[in-house]
Every structure is written in structure tokens, then in C-alpha cells.
C-alpha positions as CSV (number, residue, x, y, z in Angstrom):
1,M,133.2,-76.0,-14.0
2,N,130.5,-75.3,-16.6
3,K,131.2,-71.6,-16.5
4,F,135.0,-72.3,-16.9
5,L,134.3,-74.5,-19.9
6,L,132.0,-72.0,-21.5
7,G,134.5,-69.2,-20.9
8,C,137.3,-71.3,-22.7
9,I,135.0,-72.1,-25.7
10,T,134.1,-68.4,-26.0
11,L,137.8,-67.3,-25.8
12,V,138.8,-69.8,-28.5
13,G,135.9,-68.6,-30.7
14,L,137.0,-65.0,-30.4
15,F,140.5,-66.0,-31.6
16,V,139.1,-67.9,-34.6
17,V,136.9,-65.0,-35.5
18,S,139.6,-62.4,-35.1
19,E,142.0,-64.3,-37.4
20,S,139.5,-64.1,-40.3
21,L,140.0,-61.3,-42.8
22,S,137.0,-59.2,-43.9
23,C,136.9,-57.9,-47.5
24,Y,134.5,-55.8,-49.6
25,T,132.7,-57.9,-52.2
26,C,131.5,-57.1,-55.6
27,P,131.1,-60.2,-57.9
28,V,130.2,-58.0,-60.9
29,G,130.5,-54.2,-61.0
30,I,130.2,-51.8,-63.9
31,G,131.7,-48.4,-63.5
32,S,131.2,-47.4,-59.9
33,F,128.1,-49.6,-59.6
34,C,128.2,-52.9,-57.8
35,I,126.0,-55.9,-57.9
36,L,125.6,-57.7,-54.5
37,G,128.1,-57.1,-51.7
38,P,129.0,-55.4,-49.3
39,T,131.5,-57.5,-47.2
40,T,132.5,-61.1,-46.6
41,T,134.8,-63.0,-44.3
42,C,137.6,-64.7,-46.2
43,S,138.2,-68.5,-45.8
44,P,141.6,-69.9,-45.0
45,T,142.0,-71.1,-48.6
46,Q,141.4,-67.5,-49.9
47,P,143.0,-65.3,-47.3
48,N,143.6,-62.1,-49.4
49,C,141.4,-59.2,-50.3
50,F,141.6,-58.3,-54.0
51,S,140.2,-55.8,-56.6
52,G,139.9,-57.0,-60.2
53,V,139.2,-55.2,-63.4
54,A,138.3,-56.8,-66.8
55,T,138.8,-54.6,-69.8
56,F,137.5,-55.7,-73.2
57,N,139.8,-55.0,-76.1
58,I,137.0,-54.0,-78.5
59,S,136.1,-51.1,-76.3
60,N,138.0,-49.6,-73.4
61,F,134.7,-48.0,-72.5
62,L,133.4,-51.2,-70.9
63,T,135.2,-52.4,-67.8
64,I,133.8,-54.9,-65.4
65,K,135.1,-54.8,-61.8
66,S,135.1,-57.3,-59.0
67,K,136.2,-57.5,-55.3
68,G,136.4,-60.2,-52.8
69,C,138.7,-62.8,-51.4
70,I,141.3,-64.7,-53.4
71,E,144.2,-67.1,-53.2
72,K,147.7,-65.7,-52.9
73,T,148.7,-67.3,-56.2
74,F,146.2,-65.1,-58.1
75,C,147.3,-61.8,-56.5
76,N,148.8,-59.1,-58.7
77,A,148.2,-61.1,-61.9
78,T,147.1,-60.3,-65.4
79,T,145.4,-62.9,-67.6
80,T,143.8,-62.6,-71.1
81,S,140.9,-64.6,-72.5
82,S,138.0,-64.2,-74.9
83,I,134.2,-64.6,-74.9
84,L,132.1,-64.7,-78.0
85,G,135.1,-63.6,-80.1
86,A,135.8,-60.5,-77.9
87,S,139.1,-60.7,-76.1
88,Y,139.6,-59.2,-72.7
89,E,142.2,-58.7,-70.0
90,V,141.7,-59.3,-66.3
91,R,144.0,-57.6,-63.8
92,T,143.8,-58.5,-60.1
93,S,145.6,-56.7,-57.3
94,C,145.7,-57.6,-53.7
95,C,146.2,-55.3,-50.7
96,D,147.8,-55.7,-47.3
97,N,146.0,-58.0,-44.9
98,R,143.8,-55.4,-43.2
99,D,140.1,-55.7,-42.9
100,Q,138.3,-54.2,-46.0
101,C,141.6,-53.0,-47.5
102,N,140.3,-53.5,-51.1
103,G,138.4,-50.2,-51.2
104,A,135.0,-48.8,-50.2
105,G,131.9,-50.6,-51.1
106,A,130.3,-49.4,-54.4
107,I,126.8,-48.2,-55.1
108,Q,124.4,-51.1,-55.2
109,L,122.7,-51.7,-58.6
110,H,120.0,-54.2,-59.6
111,L,121.4,-57.1,-61.7
112,T,119.0,-56.6,-64.6
113,V,120.0,-52.9,-65.0
114,A,123.7,-53.8,-65.0
115,L,123.3,-56.6,-67.6
116,V,121.2,-54.4,-69.9
117,A,123.9,-51.7,-69.7
118,A,126.7,-54.2,-70.4
119,L,124.8,-55.6,-73.4
120,V,124.0,-52.2,-74.8
121,A,127.7,-51.2,-74.5
122,I,128.9,-54.3,-76.3
123,W,126.1,-54.1,-78.9
124,S,127.0,-50.4,-79.6
125,T,130.6,-51.4,-80.6
126,F,129.3,-53.6,-83.4
127,V,126.8,-51.1,-84.8
């Protein structure tokens, strides 16, 4: 009886795991470099893989990218906002519900290097 119960629990566990979508993650990426990653399992509240790009209007040179899981309502959307007087546009696009459909993982980069590069790029537009 114990083997039967263990078998049932294992079978249910396999179904639960197989229903979860796996996406590449990149909370903050500059160019082809990514900070953190590489994959995550999406939750039921954020069941879609996405790729996002933030472009600053002061300089099209600086784009910040992100990847991960997102709610369906935020898929294929464009929003605008501003930070420290610089306006930017964020575009998100979702892909079909296949594991890791939001592109290959990017090159890993240390957070300090990425932040310095971003600050230099922003600073150079004001000089």
C-alpha cells in the first residue's frame, strides 16, 4: 500500500512540474550582456515568457534588456516613463508557451561593471 501511495504522489508531482513553463531570465542586461540568470520556472500568476527592451530617448545608444516570466496582461505592450528627467520607453514581447522560448541566455556580466557602463553612457550624453 505504501508503494502505491508513493507512486501516486510521484505521478502527481510529475504532472505539476511538467505544467510549469521555464523561461530565460535577465533582470538587467546591457547590450548582449546579462546580469544574473539563466532560467527560471514561471509561477501560475506569471505564466508567459517575455523579452523586454527599455530605450532612453536622450540616447538610443543605451538600451536595457530584461527577460523572464510575466502576466499575460503585460505581454506585447509599450509603456513610457521617466527617471531623473530622462524619458524612456519599455517594450515587452511574449512568445509562445514553449520552454525557454524567449531567446538564448546572454553572456553573464558582473553587476558593478554593468552599472558603471550604464552610468558612463548616461553621463556622456550630458557632457
